[in-house]
Each structure stands twice: as C-alpha cells, then as structure tokens.
N, C-alpha and C positions, 0 to 999 in steps of 0.2 A: 709641790702644786707651783706650775709656772702660770704668769699673772702679771702682767701691764699695768702701773698705775697712772692713769694721765691727772695730772697735778688741775684743780679745780680752775676753771676758767678756759682752762687751754683748746683747742680743737685737733691738736692730733695726737694719736696714741695708735700703736698695733704691738703685737709680740710676736715675737723670733719665733717662738717655739721651745726654746731651749732654755732660760733662763729668766728669774724674777728682771723688772727694767719697768724703771719711771721715765716718763717722756714729756716733756714740757715743751712748749714752744713760749719761746721770749718774746715780749710784746715792745717791739724798740720804740715807739711813740709812748711807751709809759713811762713811770717815774724811776722803776727801779731799773738798777744795771743788771748787765749779762751776768756779773759775778752774783747777784741776790738768785738771781734763774737759778745757776748753778748750783749754787749752796742750799738751795730750796729743794730743789730737785734730790737731793745727795741725802738730804734730813728726812726725807719724804720716804726713801730707799727704805733708810734705817729706820724705821718709826719713830725719832727721836727730833727734838726743836732744832731747827737752827745754830743756832748758840752752843749745843753741846757739840758741836761740831769742831774742828781745828780750825784757823783759819785757812782759807783757801791762798793768801801766798805763801803757803808752805808747799802748794803743788804749782802753782804758777802766777805771774805777774796779774793781779784781778785789773791793773788798769788797762796793759796791752791786750788783755784778754778783750776786756769792753770796745778799744778802738780797734780791734783785729778787722771786723765788720761793718762796723759802727757806719764809717760813711758811707759804704754802700746801700744800707739801709734807709740812712737821712735820705737820698736822695732817691730811691725808689720810694718813700713816704711821704717828701714832699712835691715830687714832679709825676708821681700815679705810674709812675714807668713807661710813661709817653714820652714825646718830644726834647731832646735832648739829655737823655737822662742815658746813664751805662747800662750794658746787660745788667742781669741780676744776678745780685751777687752770688759765688758757686764756691766751692771748696770746704774744707773740714779740720778741725783741728781733735786730737785727742789728749788724754792724762791722764794721771792718777790723781785720784781726791779724795781722802777719807774714805779708804778700802775699797775704791771704787773705781771703776773704769769709766771715763766721762769723755762724750764726743759732741762738742759744740758743731752743726753744721749752720752755713753762710746767711741760710733763710731765718735763723732761731732757731733752731728744735734743738733740744737739745735732752741727749739721751744717755744713760745713767744705769750702770750695770754693777751686781756684786764683783771686786776686782777677782 
C-alpha cells in the first residue's frame, strides 16, 4: 500500500504514488539540527526509534549537512526575506542512509523513501 507519513508538527506532505515515504519540514529556528530531522524521518519510515539506526556519520558528515543550507535559512528567518536578504535558498542534496534514499531541500523539506 502506498502511504505518505508526515512527521507530527510538520506542514508538508505528499504522495508520489509509487512508494512509501516520509516527508518532514526542518524547523530552522528550532533547537534540533537538520541531522536530527533526517534521522527522525528515517526512523519513522522504518517504524523504529532513532537510537536503533546507525549513526548518520556513516552516510554523510552531519556537521557539513547542517551547515549546507543553514546560513541561507538564518538570513531568511531574521530578515523575513525582505530588504538586504539574499534570494531564497534553492537546491538539494541526496544520499543513502539506513537503507533509505534521503533528499534534503534547501527550504528544509526532507524526503525519505526506502532504498
């Protein structure tokens, strides 16, 4: 059965119609890092606790991942995207983690599907 699961408290989700997926929106102003959002989404897909998954560092450098789009997000969050700000963040990065294909978009959208 095709199913899209959206993590609680997130405001985005859709179904591609071809596979199970978890879609989450990272809160750039929150206390959790982007790495935590990725691991939580993968755990949700597998139906396990995040602690049961391998370290994210086995797939990608968590610090580099967190810094990739963060400077752009900080400008938008503090400036509201108006005067003196740069264009909205664009782009994405994809990688494999815990038997999942993970795509992280610059706007904080995280899509996790089975690999």
